[in-house]
MARDRENKE-64058 format. One line per 10 residues: number of its first residue (from 1); their letters; for each residue x, y, z of C-alpha. Coordinates in steps of 0.05 Angstrom, whole numbers, plus 5000, padded with zeros to 4 digits. Each point is the difference from the previous one (the first is absolute). Example, Ala and Ser with C-alpha at 12.3 -4.5 7.8 and 13.67 -1.06 7.14 Angstrom:
1 = AS = 5246 4910 5156 | 5027 5069 4987
REM end
This chain:
1 = MSFLLNLLVF = 5052 4764 4563 | 5039 5044 5048 | 4943 5050 5003 | 4948 4946 5013 | 5043 4968 5054 | 5010 5067 5034 | 4926 5013 4996 | 4983 4932 5030 | 5050 5011 5057 | 4973 5071 5011
11 = IIVLGVIVAI = 4929 4973 5006 | 5021 4944 5047 | 5042 5047 5045 | 4945 5052 5006 | 4947 4946 5006 | 5035 4966 5058 | 5011 5067 5037 | 4928 5021 4990 | 4971 4931 5016 | 5037 4995 5066
21 = HELGHLIFAK = 4980 5072 5018 | 4926 4988 4987 | 5004 4931 5034 | 5020 5036 5064 | 4938 5044 4996 | 4956 4939 4984 | 5025 4956 5057 | 4990 5053 5054 | 4934 5023 4971 | 4973 4929 5005
31 = RAKILCFEYA = 5029 4992 5070 | 4959 5062 5019 | 4939 4969 4966 | 4997 5056 4948 | 4962 4980 4937 | 5048 5000 4940 | 4967 5001 4932 | 5062 4992 4957 | 5075 4988 5004 | 5030 5025 4935
41 = IGMGPVIYQK = 5069 5001 4969 | 5006 5053 4946 | 4950 5053 4979 | 4949 5008 4944 | 4958 4945 4969 | 4998 4931 5032 | 5036 4947 4958 | 4993 4943 5050 | 4957 4992 5062 | 4989 4944 5049
51 = KGKETDFSIR = 4940 5005 5046 | 5011 4985 5073 | 4950 4989 5056 | 5000 5074 5016 | 5055 5032 4958 | 5013 5000 4925 | 5074 4991 4981 | 5017 5038 4936 | 5056 5014 4952 | 4989 5065 4962
61 = AIPIGGFVSM = 5027 5022 4933 | 5048 5057 5020 | 5058 4969 5040 | 5008 5060 5046 | 4971 5005 5070 | 4945 4960 5032 | 4947 5005 5054 | 4957 4966 5052 | 4929 5026 4996 | 4971 5002 5071
71 = AGEQISTEMI = 4931 5015 5026 | 4996 5070 5029 | 5048 5032 4950 | 4944 5024 4954 | 4952 5056 5015 | 4944 4949 4995 | 4997 4926 4981 | 4924 4997 5001 | 4978 4984 4929 | 4925 5010 5007
81 = KKDQIIGINL = 4956 5062 5011 | 4930 5016 5020 | 4944 4986 4948 | 5047 4951 4964 | 4971 4933 4981 | 5045 4942 5019 | 4997 4925 5003 | 5012 4964 5065 | 5014 4929 5023 | 4988 4979 5071
91 = REDKIIDIVL = 5032 4950 5047 | 4960 4986 5063 | 4958 5063 4986 | 5062 5044 4996 | 5028 5031 4936 | 5062 4963 4974 | 4999 5027 4928 | 4986 5070 4976 | 4988 4990 4925 | 5015 5060 4955
101 = DEAVEHQFKL = 4997 4964 4933 | 4933 4974 4972 | 5037 4941 4969 | 5020 4973 5068 | 4951 4953 5033 | 4963 5029 5060 | 4941 4981 5044 | 4961 5065 4993 | 5005 5074 4986 | 5000 5056 5051
111 = KVTDFDLYDE = 4992 5075 4992 | 5047 5032 5051 | 4970 5050 5049 | 5054 4999 5053 | 5065 4963 5015 | 5063 4999 5042 | 5056 4956 4973 | 5055 5035 5040 | 4971 4999 5071 | 5050 5046 5034
121 = EETGLFIAGL = 4955 5001 5062 | 4998 4923 4999 | 4924 4997 5005 | 4996 4949 4943 | 5005 4997 4925 | 4934 5004 4963 | 4963 5015 4936 | 4927 5023 5001 | 4955 5007 4940 | 4939 4979 4961
131 = VEGELVKYEV = 4989 4929 4977 | 4937 4994 4957 | 4973 5063 5034 | 5013 4976 5071 | 5051 5036 5044 | 5051 4952 5028 | 5066 5005 5037 | 5054 4947 4996 | 5063 4991 5041 | 5063 4995 4957
141 = LEDAVYKLSL = 5054 4949 5015 | 5071 5027 5011 | 5026 4954 4945 | 4947 5022 4950 | 5023 5016 4930 | 4981 5046 4943 | 4986 4958 4937 | 5025 5048 4946 | 4996 4951 4942 | 4999 4925 4986
151 = KKEMKIAPYK = 5075 4997 5014 | 5014 5060 5044 | 4982 5011 5072 | 5024 5044 5058 | 4992 4992 5075 | 4964 5054 5039 | 5046 5041 5045 | 4969 5012 5069 | 5034 5046 5049 | 5027 4945 5045
161 = KSFESKTFLQ = 5039 4972 4940 | 5026 5067 4977 | 5069 5031 5010 | 4973 5059 5038 | 4967 4958 5054 | 5065 4970 5024 | 5045 5022 5057 | 5059 5046 4988 | 5049 4943 5009 | 4963 4956 4950
171 = KFLTLFAGPA = 4998 5056 4949 | 5072 5019 5012 | 5025 4928 4991 | 4958 4991 4937 | 5031 5063 4969 | 5071 4989 5026 | 5002 4927 4980 | 5010 5017 4926 | 5066 5039 5009 | 5021 4951 5054
181 = MNFILALLLF = 4994 4942 4951 | 5044 5038 4952 | 5054 5006 5054 | 4993 4925 5015 | 5007 4983 4926 | 5062 5043 4995 | 5029 4968 5063 | 4992 4930 4971 | 5030 5020 4932 | 5059 5035 5032
191 = FVVASFNGKP = 5011 4937 5042 | 5001 4957 4938 | 5049 5046 4965 | 5046 5003 5061 | 4997 4924 5007 | 5021 4987 4929 | 5052 5056 4999 | 5030 4978 5066 | 5040 5039 5051 | 5062 5036 4972
201 = INNNVVGGTV = 5066 4972 5026 | 5052 5051 5020 | 5058 4972 4960 | 5039 5015 4936 | 4966 4946 4958 | 4961 5020 4937 | 4928 4977 5008 | 4982 5022 4930 | 5011 5056 4950 | 4952 5053 4974
211 = EYYPAHVAGL = 4990 4999 4925 | 5036 5056 4961 | 5041 5020 5062 | 5077 4995 5000 | 5005 4933 5037 | 4952 4968 4951 | 5036 5029 4940 | 5067 4977 5029 | 4974 4929 5007 | 4999 4993 5076
221 = KKGDQIVSIA = 4962 4938 5023 | 4961 4979 5061 | 5049 4974 5052 | 5060 5042 4978 | 5034 5038 5056 | 5020 5073 4997 | 5070 5000 5032 | 5019 5073 4989 | 4978 5064 4967 | 5056 5047 4980
231 = DFEITNRESI = 5046 4968 5052 | 4948 5007 5055 | 4990 4932 5033 | 4929 4974 4996 | 4973 4953 5054 | 4925 5017 5002 | 4945 5043 4970 | 5018 5061 5042 | 5072 4999 4976 | 4976 5001 4928
241 = ASAIQSLDSY = 4961 5064 5014 | 5058 5031 5038 | 5049 4984 4944 | 4955 5032 4947 | 4992 5062 5043 | 5076 5006 5006 | 5013 4998 4924 | 5024 5062 4964 | 4981 4974 4932 | 4946 4954 4972
251 = EQVKIEVKRK = 5039 4985 4937 | 5036 4933 4992 | 4998 4982 5073 | 5041 4938 5017 | 4955 4945 5028 | 5032 4936 5026 | 4953 4941 4997 | 5007 4928 5024 | 4961 4957 4950 | 4955 4946 5029
261 = ATNALEVIMM = 5008 4956 4939 | 5077 4998 5000 | 5017 5026 5070 | 5050 5045 4964 | 5012 5074 5011 | 4984 5045 4942 | 5010 5075 4991 | 4946 5037 4962 | 5005 5074 4979 | 4928 5024 5007
271 = DLAVEINQLG = 4964 5066 4989 | 4950 5009 5056 | 4926 5017 4990 | 4981 5071 5020 | 4928 5023 5008 | 4985 5072 5021 | 4927 4993 5020 | 4992 5074 5017 | 5011 5018 4927 | 4974 4937 4967
281 = IANFSKEEIL = 5064 4978 4964 | 5045 4939 4999 | 5065 4981 4967 | 4973 4934 4972 | 4943 4973 4959 | 4977 4932 4977 | 5054 5002 4947 | 5063 5022 5037 | 5035 5036 5056 | 5020 5067 4971
291 = IGDQGAVIGN = 5051 5020 5052 | 5075 4995 4984 | 5040 5052 4963 | 4939 5029 4965 | 4984 5046 5058 | 4932 5009 5033 | 4960 4971 4942 | 4928 4984 5017 | 4979 4928 4989 | 4928 5009 5022
301 = AFGYGADKLQ = 4956 5059 5019 | 4936 4991 5042 | 4952 5041 5041 | 5016 5074 4997 | 5065 4985 4963 | 4962 4972 4941 | 4965 5067 4990 | 5063 5034 4976 | 5056 4948 4994 | 5009 4936 4960
311 = AGDKIIKVKY = 5048 4942 4992 | 5065 5021 4968 | 5001 5071 5029 | 5068 5016 5031 | 4996 5046 5061 | 5057 5049 5004 | 4977 5053 5051 | 4948 5008 5055 | 4978 5059 5043 | 4953 4997 5060
321 = LENAEVEINN = 4966 5063 5025 | 5052 5051 5022 | 5057 4950 5002 | 5059 5006 4953 | 4996 4963 4934 | 5037 4932 5003 | 5035 4967 4941 | 4985 4927 4990 | 5052 4953 4971 | 4970 4933 5022
331 = WYDLVEATKD = 4945 4968 5040 | 5039 5006 5065 | 5002 5076 4990 | 4925 5000 4987 | 4984 4960 5063 | 5043 5046 5043 | 4969 5063 4969 | 4928 4977 5011 | 5003 4963 5067 | 4973 5059 5040
341 = LDGKQLRVTF = 4942 5019 4953 | 4931 5006 5031 | 4944 5024 4955 | 4998 5062 4955 | 5036 4996 4933 | 5069 4982 4975 | 5029 5035 4938 | 5032 4946 4958 | 5046 5013 4940 | 5010 4940 4954
351 = IREAETKTEF = 5021 4980 4931 | 4950 4967 4954 | 5023 4980 4930 | 5058 5050 5002 | 4954 5057 5021 | 5006 5031 5070 | 4934 5011 5035 | 4976 5025 5068 | 4937 4978 5036 | 4971 5009 5070
361 = IHVWETKVLK = 4983 4932 5031 | 4952 4993 5058 | 5033 4968 5061 | 4960 4952 5043 | 4995 5021 5073 | 5039 4953 5046 | 4938 4988 5044 | 4959 4977 4940 | 5053 4949 4979 | 5010 4977 5072
371 = SQGLGAQAIS = 4925 4989 5009 | 5003 4949 4943 | 5063 4965 5026 | 5046 5032 4950 | 5067 5034 5010 | 5020 5063 4963 | 5055 4961 4966 | 5018 4926 4993 | 5068 4972 4980 | 5002 4924 4995
381 = LGITAETKYN = 5026 4936 4969 | 4930 4974 4990 | 5004 4938 5044 | 4950 4972 5049 | 5015 4967 5067 | 5004 4925 5012 | 4938 4979 5040 | 4972 4942 5040 | 4929 4983 5024 | 4983 5027 5068
391 = FGYAIASSFT = 4928 4996 5026 | 5010 5052 5054 | 5030 5048 4950 | 4941 4988 4952 | 4950 5017 5055 | 5038 5062 5022 | 5012 5022 4928 | 4925 4995 4983 | 4983 5048 5057 | 5056 5049 4984
401 = SIWTSFTQVI = 4979 4999 4927 | 4928 5016 5020 | 5025 5058 5043 | 5047 5026 4946 | 4945 4997 4947 | 4950 5033 5047 | 5047 5058 5017 | 5018 5009 4927 | 4927 5008 4981 | 4986 5047 5059
411 = TILGFLFGGS = 5062 5042 4983 | 4980 5006 4926 | 4930 5021 5021 | 5033 5053 5044 | 5040 5024 4941 | 4936 5004 4957 | 4968 5045 5052 | 5056 5051 5002 | 5058 4962 5030 | 5041 5007 4936
421 = SQIGINDLSG = 4999 5048 4941 | 5021 4942 4955 | 4942 4952 5012 | 4931 5016 4973 | 4937 4971 4969 | 5037 4992 4934 | 5046 4948 5032 | 4942 4954 5019 | 4989 4936 4962 | 4933 4965 4987
431 = PVGIFNIIGL = 4983 4933 4969 | 5037 5015 4935 | 5062 5019 5038 | 4995 4938 5043 | 4992 4957 4938 | 5064 5030 4972 | 5037 4990 5066 | 4978 4927 5003 | 5030 4988 4931 | 5067 5026 5026
441 = VMQGGILSLL = 4995 4962 5067 | 4987 4934 4964 | 5069 5005 4969 | 5028 4989 5070 | 4962 4933 5008 | 4945 4974 5044 | 5030 5024 5066 | 5004 5071 4974 | 4927 4995 4979 | 4980 4973 5069
451 = WFTAFLSVNV = 5038 5056 5034 | 4967 5053 4956 | 4931 4968 5013 | 5014 5005 5075 | 5021 5073 4994 | 4939 5016 4958 | 4955 4966 5052 | 5030 5044 5055 | 4985 5061 4955 | 4927 4978 4993
461 = GVLNLLPIPV = 4994 4989 5075 | 5030 5068 5018 | 4961 5039 4947 | 4934 4968 5022 | 5012 5025 5071 | 5005 5072 4978 | 4944 5043 5030 | 4966 5010 4933 | 4924 4986 5002 | 5000 4953 4940
471 = LDGGRIVFIT = 5053 4956 5032 | 4999 4955 5062 | 5038 5053 5040 | 4947 5052 4986 | 4944 4954 5022 | 5039 4985 5064 | 5000 5075 5012 | 4924 5001 4991 | 4987 4944 5050 | 5051 5029 5049
481 = YEAITKRKIP = 4964 5067 4997 | 4933 4966 5014 | 5030 4960 5058 | 5029 5062 5033 | 4942 5049 4988 | 4944 4948 5006 | 4971 5035 4940 | 4982 4961 4938 | 5022 5028 4932 | 4939 4996 4954
491 = RKVENIIINI = 5012 4945 4949 | 4980 5048 4944 | 5053 5051 5022 | 5053 4946 5006 | 4984 4973 4931 | 5003 5070 4969 | 5069 5013 5031 | 5024 4931 4977 | 4974 5011 4929 | 5034 5069 4995
501 = FFILMMILFL = 5066 4970 5021 | 4989 4941 4953 | 4993 5048 4942 | 5063 5037 5021 | 5037 4934 5006 | 4977 4980 4930 | 5025 5066 4972 | 5067 4988 5033 | 5000 4929 4974 | 4988 5023 4929
511 = YVTFNDVLRL = 5054 5055 5006 | 5052 4951 5027 | 4982 4948 4947 | 5007 5053 4945 | 5070 5018 5027 | 5019 4926 5002 | 4979 4991 4927 | 5036 5064 4981 | 5064 4976 5033 | 4996 4934 4962
521 = IIK = 4989 5036 4933 | 5059 5048 5012 | 5043 4941 5022
REM end
């Protein structure tokens, strides 16, 4: 059931993001009077289709991607050729139906000798040919259709209704509208999340506790007040951070709490949670906090740390580059010894099942962690702030969240193209990776899912603006080149370039998907 629920949510999340993206293209294409054949969510075979006056609305079998098929994107949309025998139907002596299937009713047959169904020079659409041996020429109506079968038809695509006939601004807005809609969707979702979460209040009241963290394990409740931490007086959120930074031990720290339920003061001896993100290790897991008199015992290993270390390992020594080796007696020692690390490798000596081992652990670069909103280290009680609804804060927060997400994506792209030796193609995630992440995000509730959907929508918007021919950004480069040089790129050349990059993107897609599956199997 969990798998099916995750799959359903995965399809809905991607479906909404793709649907809103393609809707942007569709709206501005229709505003520019571009003929749109199909608006599709998903790829592959059609599983549902509703015919519109001009556009077919489809849901396709593979729930990844989507498209709006516009006139002028193909090398040619003309479906007849010279010497072909076709059926025709007339309306006021002008062709309204071009019948390509014998089973479809038609007024008479015509052997084509000449035609122009594109009319780039705007001299008129026509089909000329032989009807019962007599040479005739008929004007073709702009809303004429190809009758492909008893149930399938397709409108002709004259030049004036094609993408390429429009002004630079019309083409730009049609292409840019897709990513823009992704940013608008993200803005709305971030607003909803910020509205429900509320604005943090700068006081010493517990707004909530994080599961598995010390405050949760110790039984702190919403509304309790943190009065002091190791004799440091606590009056607001900043003083909590200052007190933790001033500690010289994270073991059995004295926390004085005023309980909301009884209004009584209570002293709790609490081991603090320590996460060293640069190494990928923490002193706690879902089961317990492993600090105390046991020393620097790992409760959880993640990221690079999980490659060499595991829960239960006790770190006793570390050495970084040319620095002297440091003995580790507890987590405070480990935090102090690793606070200035920045990339490269750390030699770690540890005890595992009574055996002493030494491994080299990759250290995350500070700039990589910072780009994702993470600190090198985090020491905490595991409490969240008390909040209250604030409309102005929700508006401001939605814009700051958009900007933060945007800069994170741009920064990571910079790292991929040489900005960091630690980020590469192997770190990319495709649909399988996103499916796995959604399963984890859902554990945080609906607001976490909405936030992740917003972040993912920003990702899609940014990636589609990259100057890669198969993406919106690449096509914007094409139309900008044409606008500046006044030289038209042949549609055949443009399609060849797009197809080449499409193949390269598919190869990358398959490679990333393979890595995602491999990670799941290893995990």
